[in-house]
C-alpha positions in Angstrom: -67.7 116.0 -213.6 -70.2 113.6 -214.6 -74.4 113.3 -215.2 -75.3 111.0 -211.8 -78.2 109.6 -212.5 -80.8 108.1 -210.0 -81.1 103.9 -210.2 -84.7 104.9 -211.6 -83.2 106.1 -214.5 -82.6 103.8 -217.8 -80.4 105.2 -220.1 -79.4 104.0 -223.2 -75.5 103.7 -224.7 -76.0 106.5 -226.9 -77.2 108.6 -224.2 -74.2 107.9 -221.8 -72.0 108.8 -225.0 -73.5 112.1 -225.3 -73.1 112.8 -221.7 -69.7 112.1 -221.7 -69.2 114.1 -224.9 -71.0 117.6 -222.8 -69.0 117.2 -220.0 -65.3 116.3 -221.7 -66.3 119.2 -224.5 -67.1 122.4 -222.9 -64.6 122.7 -219.9 -64.3 126.3 -220.8 -68.1 126.2 -219.4 -67.2 124.4 -216.1 -64.6 127.4 -216.2 -67.0 129.7 -216.3 -66.4 130.8 -219.8 -69.9 131.0 -221.4 -69.6 127.8 -224.0 -72.4 129.7 -226.3 -75.6 128.9 -227.7 -75.0 125.4 -229.3 -73.7 124.0 -226.7 -76.5 125.3 -224.5 -78.9 123.8 -226.8 -77.4 120.0 -226.8 -77.2 120.3 -222.7 -81.2 121.5 -222.8 -81.7 118.8 -225.3 -80.1 116.1 -222.6 -83.1 117.4 -220.4 -85.5 115.1 -222.9 -84.1 112.3 -221.6 -85.9 110.3 -218.7 -84.4 110.0 -215.2 -82.8 111.8 -213.0 -80.1 114.7 -213.8 -77.2 115.6 -211.3 -74.1 116.6 -211.0 -72.3 116.9 -207.7 -68.6 117.5 -206.6 -67.4 115.2 -203.9 -69.1 116.1 -201.0 -72.5 117.2 -202.2 -75.5 116.6 -200.3 -77.4 113.8 -202.2 -80.7 114.6 -203.9 -83.9 113.7 -202.4 -85.3 110.8 -203.6 -89.2 111.7 -204.5 -92.4 110.6 -205.7 -93.1 113.0 -208.3 -93.6 112.5 -211.9 -91.7 115.0 -213.0 -89.8 118.1 -210.9 -86.7 120.5 -210.9 -85.2 122.8 -209.3 -82.8 126.0 -210.4 -81.3 129.1 -209.9 -83.7 132.0 -210.4 -80.9 134.6 -211.1 -78.3 133.0 -213.7 -81.6 130.1 -215.2 -79.2 127.6 -214.1 -80.9 124.6 -213.9 -79.5 122.1 -210.1 -80.8 119.4 -210.9 -84.1 117.8 -212.6 -86.0 114.3 -212.5 -88.3 114.0 -216.3 -87.9 117.5 -216.7 -89.9 118.1 -220.3 -92.0 115.2 -219.3 -96.0 116.6 -220.9 -98.4 116.9 -218.0 -101.7 118.4 -216.7 -100.4 121.6 -215.2 -103.5 122.5 -213.0 -103.8 125.9 -211.7 -100.1 126.7 -211.9 -100.6 127.3 -215.4 -102.3 130.6 -214.4 -98.6 131.8 -213.9 -98.3 131.9 -217.7 -101.9 133.5 -218.1 -100.8 136.3 -215.7 -97.5 136.8 -217.6 -99.8 137.1 -220.6 -102.8 139.6 -219.1 -100.9 141.5 -216.3 -99.0 144.3 -218.4 -102.1 145.1 -220.7 -104.3 145.4 -217.6 -103.5 148.7 -215.2 -104.7 147.6 -211.7 -106.8 150.7 -210.9 -109.4 150.2 -214.1 -112.8 149.0 -213.0 -115.3 146.9 -214.2 -118.8 145.6 -213.9 -119.2 141.8 -214.7 -121.6 140.4 -217.2 -123.4 137.4 -217.3 -121.3 136.4 -220.4 -118.1 136.8 -219.1 -119.0 133.9 -216.4 -120.0 131.5 -218.8 -118.1 128.5 -219.4 -116.5 127.7 -216.0 -115.6 124.2 -215.4 -117.2 122.2 -213.1 -116.0 121.9 -209.7 -113.6 125.0 -210.4 -112.1 126.7 -207.5 -113.8 130.2 -207.5 -113.4 133.3 -205.5 -116.8 134.5 -205.5 -117.5 137.2 -208.5 -121.0 138.1 -208.8 -122.7 139.2 -212.4 -123.4 143.0 -212.0 -120.8 143.6 -209.2 -117.6 146.2 -210.1 -113.8 145.0 -209.7 -111.2 146.4 -209.6 -108.4 144.6 -212.0 -106.2 144.4 -208.7 -109.3 143.0 -206.9 -109.9 140.1 -209.9 -105.7 139.3 -210.2 -105.9 138.8 -206.2 -108.5 136.4 -206.7 -106.7 134.9 -209.3 -103.2 134.2 -207.4 -104.9 133.8 -203.7 -108.0 131.9 -204.5 -107.1 130.6 -207.8 -110.2 131.8 -208.8 -111.5 130.5 -212.4 -113.8 132.7 -212.0 -111.5 136.3 -212.1 -109.8 134.3 -215.0 -112.6 134.3 -217.3 -113.4 138.1 -216.4 -109.8 139.2 -216.7 -109.4 137.3 -219.9 -112.5 138.8 -221.6 -111.0 141.9 -220.5 -108.3 141.2 -223.0 -109.4 139.9 -225.8 -111.8 137.1 -224.7 -110.9 133.5 -224.3 -109.5 131.9 -227.1 -107.4 134.7 -228.1 -106.5 134.7 -224.5 -105.4 131.1 -225.3 -103.1 131.8 -228.4 -101.4 134.6 -226.6 -100.6 132.5 -224.1 -99.2 130.2 -226.6 -97.0 132.9 -228.1 -96.2 133.7 -224.8 -94.7 130.5 -223.9 -92.8 130.1 -227.6 -90.9 134.0 -226.6 -90.0 132.3 -223.4 -88.6 129.3 -224.7 -91.1 127.2 -223.3 -91.5 124.8 -225.6 -93.6 121.9 -224.1 -96.8 124.0 -223.4 -100.0 123.7 -225.3 -102.5 126.0 -223.6 -106.2 124.6 -224.1 -108.1 126.8 -221.0 -106.3 129.9 -219.4 -107.6 128.6 -216.4 -105.7 125.5 -216.0 -108.4 123.9 -215.9 -108.4 120.0 -217.4 -108.7 120.2 -221.2 -107.9 117.7 -224.1 -104.5 118.5 -225.2 -103.6 120.9 -222.6 -99.9 120.4 -220.9 -97.2 121.7 -219.6 -93.5 120.4 -218.1 -91.8 120.7 -214.8 -88.9 122.7 -217.0 -91.8 125.2 -218.8 -93.2 125.8 -215.3 -89.8 127.1 -213.8 -89.4 129.6 -216.8 -92.7 130.9 -216.3 -92.4 131.3 -212.5 -89.1 132.8 -212.9 -90.3 135.0 -215.4 -92.8 136.3 -212.9 -90.8 136.7 -210.3 -89.4 139.7 -212.8 -92.6 141.5 -213.1 -92.9 143.2 -209.7 -96.9 143.2 -210.4 -96.5 139.2 -210.3 -94.4 139.3 -207.5 -96.2 141.0 -205.2 -99.4 139.1 -206.1 -97.9 135.7 -205.5 -96.3 136.3 -202.3 -99.1 138.0 -200.5 -100.8 135.8 -197.7 -104.2 137.5 -197.6 -106.6 140.3 -199.0 -109.7 141.9 -199.0 -112.4 141.0 -201.9 -115.4 142.4 -202.7 -118.7 140.9 -201.7 -122.0 140.9 -203.6 -124.1 143.2 -200.6 -121.5 145.8 -201.5 -119.4 144.3 -198.5 -116.1 142.6 -198.4 -114.7 139.6 -197.0 -111.4 137.9 -196.2 -109.2 135.7 -198.9 -106.2 134.1 -198.1 -103.7 132.1 -200.3 -103.8 128.6 -201.3 -100.4 128.4 -201.4 -100.0 126.3 -197.8 -96.0 126.3 -198.3 -96.6 130.0 -198.2 -99.2 130.4 -195.6 -98.4 127.6 -193.0 -102.2 126.4 -193.0 -103.9 123.0 -192.4 -100.8 121.6 -190.9 -97.7 122.6 -193.5 -95.2 124.2 -191.7 -94.8 127.8 -193.8 -91.5 127.6 -195.9 -88.4 130.0 -194.5 -87.4 132.6 -197.3 -90.7 131.3 -199.5 -91.7 134.5 -202.0 -94.9 132.6 -203.9 -95.5 131.4 -206.7 -98.6 129.0 -207.1 -100.1 126.1 -206.5 -102.6 123.7 -208.4 -104.7 120.8 -208.6 -107.1 119.1 -211.0 -108.2 115.4 -211.3 -106.3 114.8 -213.8 -103.1 116.8 -213.1 -102.8 115.7 -209.5 -100.8 118.3 -207.4 -98.7 120.6 -208.8 -96.7 123.5 -207.3 -93.8 126.2 -208.8 -92.5 127.6 -205.8 -89.4 130.4 -205.1 -87.6 131.2 -202.3 -84.6 133.6 -201.1 -82.3 132.8 -198.9 -78.3 134.3 -197.7 -78.5 136.3 -201.3 -79.8 133.5 -203.3 -82.9 132.7 -204.9 -84.2 129.0 -206.1 -87.2 128.2 -208.2 -88.5 124.7 -208.1 -91.3 122.8 -210.1 -93.0 119.8 -208.5 -95.7 118.2 -210.7 -98.0 114.9 -209.1 -96.3 113.0 -206.4 -97.3 109.4 -206.5 -97.3 109.0 -202.4 -97.9 111.2 -199.6 -101.4 112.6 -199.9 -102.5 115.8 -200.6 -99.3 117.8 -198.9 -97.2 115.8 -200.2 -96.3 118.6 -203.5 -95.0 120.7 -200.7 -93.0 118.9 -198.8 -91.4 117.8 -202.2 -91.1 120.8 -203.1 -89.6 121.8 -199.3 -86.9 118.9 -199.7 -86.2 120.4 -203.1 -85.4 123.9 -201.9 -83.5 122.6 -198.7 -81.0 120.6 -201.2 -80.6 123.7 -203.6 -79.8 125.9 -200.9 -77.2 123.1 -199.4 -76.0 122.5 -202.5 -74.9 125.8 -203.6 -71.8 125.5 -204.6 -71.5 122.3 -205.1 -73.2 121.2 -208.2 -72.5 121.9 -211.6 -75.8 123.1 -214.1 -77.5 120.0 -216.2 -78.8 122.9 -218.4 -80.5 126.3 -218.4 -84.0 127.3 -218.4 -82.8 130.1 -220.7 -81.3 127.1 -223.2 -84.5 127.3 -225.5 -85.4 131.3 -225.4 -84.7 132.9 -228.2 -83.5 136.0 -226.3 -81.9 134.9 -222.6 -83.0 136.4 -219.4 -79.9 138.0 -218.3 -79.1 141.7 -216.2 -80.1 142.1 -212.6 -82.0 139.2 -211.2 -82.9 137.3 -208.1 -80.1 136.8 -206.2 -79.9 140.3 -205.3 -83.4 140.7 -203.3 -86.5 138.6 -202.3 -88.3 140.1 -205.2 -85.5 140.4 -208.5 -85.5 143.4 -210.2 -86.7 144.4 -213.8 -84.6 142.7 -216.6 -81.5 144.5 -217.8 -80.1 144.6 -221.5 -78.9 141.0 -223.1 -75.1 140.6 -222.9 -73.6 139.2 -226.9 -72.6 135.9 -227.0 -68.9 134.9 -226.8 -67.6 133.0 -229.3 -67.8 129.4 -229.5 -64.8 127.1 -229.6 -65.0 124.9 -232.5 -64.4 121.9 -230.5 -67.2 123.0 -228.3 -69.3 123.3 -231.1 -68.3 120.5 -232.5 -69.0 118.2 -229.6 -72.2 119.4 -228.4 -74.0 119.5 -232.4 -72.7 115.5 -232.2 -74.5 115.0 -228.8 -77.5 116.6 -229.7 -77.8 114.8 -232.9 -77.1 111.5 -230.5 -79.8 112.7 -228.5 -82.3 113.3 -230.9 -81.6 109.8 -232.8 -82.1 108.5 -229.1 -85.6 110.2 -228.7 -87.5 109.6 -232.3 -86.2 105.8 -231.4 -87.6 105.3 -227.6 -90.6 108.7 -227.8 -90.8 109.9 -231.2 -89.3 113.5 -232.4 -88.5 115.7 -229.9 -91.7 118.2 -229.5 -91.0 121.5 -231.4 -93.7 124.5 -231.6 -97.0 124.0 -233.3 -97.7 127.1 -235.8 
């Protein structure tokens, strides 16, 4: 079993040697034995390199050739990364960052609370923002505001919810803390709604981490799967809103994806089109991220996500993971998960780590050191948390 690279991948001798070590050393992992956290860290470091990573068995379907700058497909239950391209490349996330916003704020605000919106709470919304239509002086339930976030991608709804949970800057700081706790090291939060802001970035890897974590939150999973809802109008009535995720609803000529269960799409002029999507079929749940397709028009993000999902379901059991969404997380997600139902159950207790064979640990550490040297020579230091 080897790590495969597309013809577009430029790989140095250093990384090829590391890839050999990571394939040859953790034979216990391939046989189903947990190689331990140090080997996982080395595998995670490998995904920082450029190019496409996939380990297919003979006869496995070929990974699709996509135009996106970065993409990833993973098993939502185990966190195994099945294939990825430039997974840790830092890019503007657009409204897919609202996944992290929801993970941070949802637990703090009961859905039934009613709040009358003040003028100050709507100040600072960026020009051209997507809006659900919140009016100052009107009272809304928190659940209405979340419908506005998930379905209409309303930056006005994000502003009000952020005000209710401590303010704009405090929310951004809490989101940053939440990202670190989830092992999402590429994300820098400047504007909680995902609106373009200097220095605001995420990655296909991090967004998949957020999407997977969201599926384990029943409220998040319910909102992100909702096709349509009624939203309070200024005059006391209501109007219908429809989820802008076309892969979910089938709007604008995009065929709906069978088994899709959410999660969030986004677009800005700087980020291009972005999408985190999850689907459930035949006892398996996959999560994919697609960031900024370079061809195919405005709907390419959905079609490239479709291609990744199709490949992931077809390749199930025929590829060896190339990484893990838990690799950089202090406490891995374990317990009942996404493969048991379309909406995964809550997280169970974390299992204790198994002992690491010295041969595996030594090879993993050597591999990590080689990757670190390569990355410093090519890109500078691997991104680390800012305090």
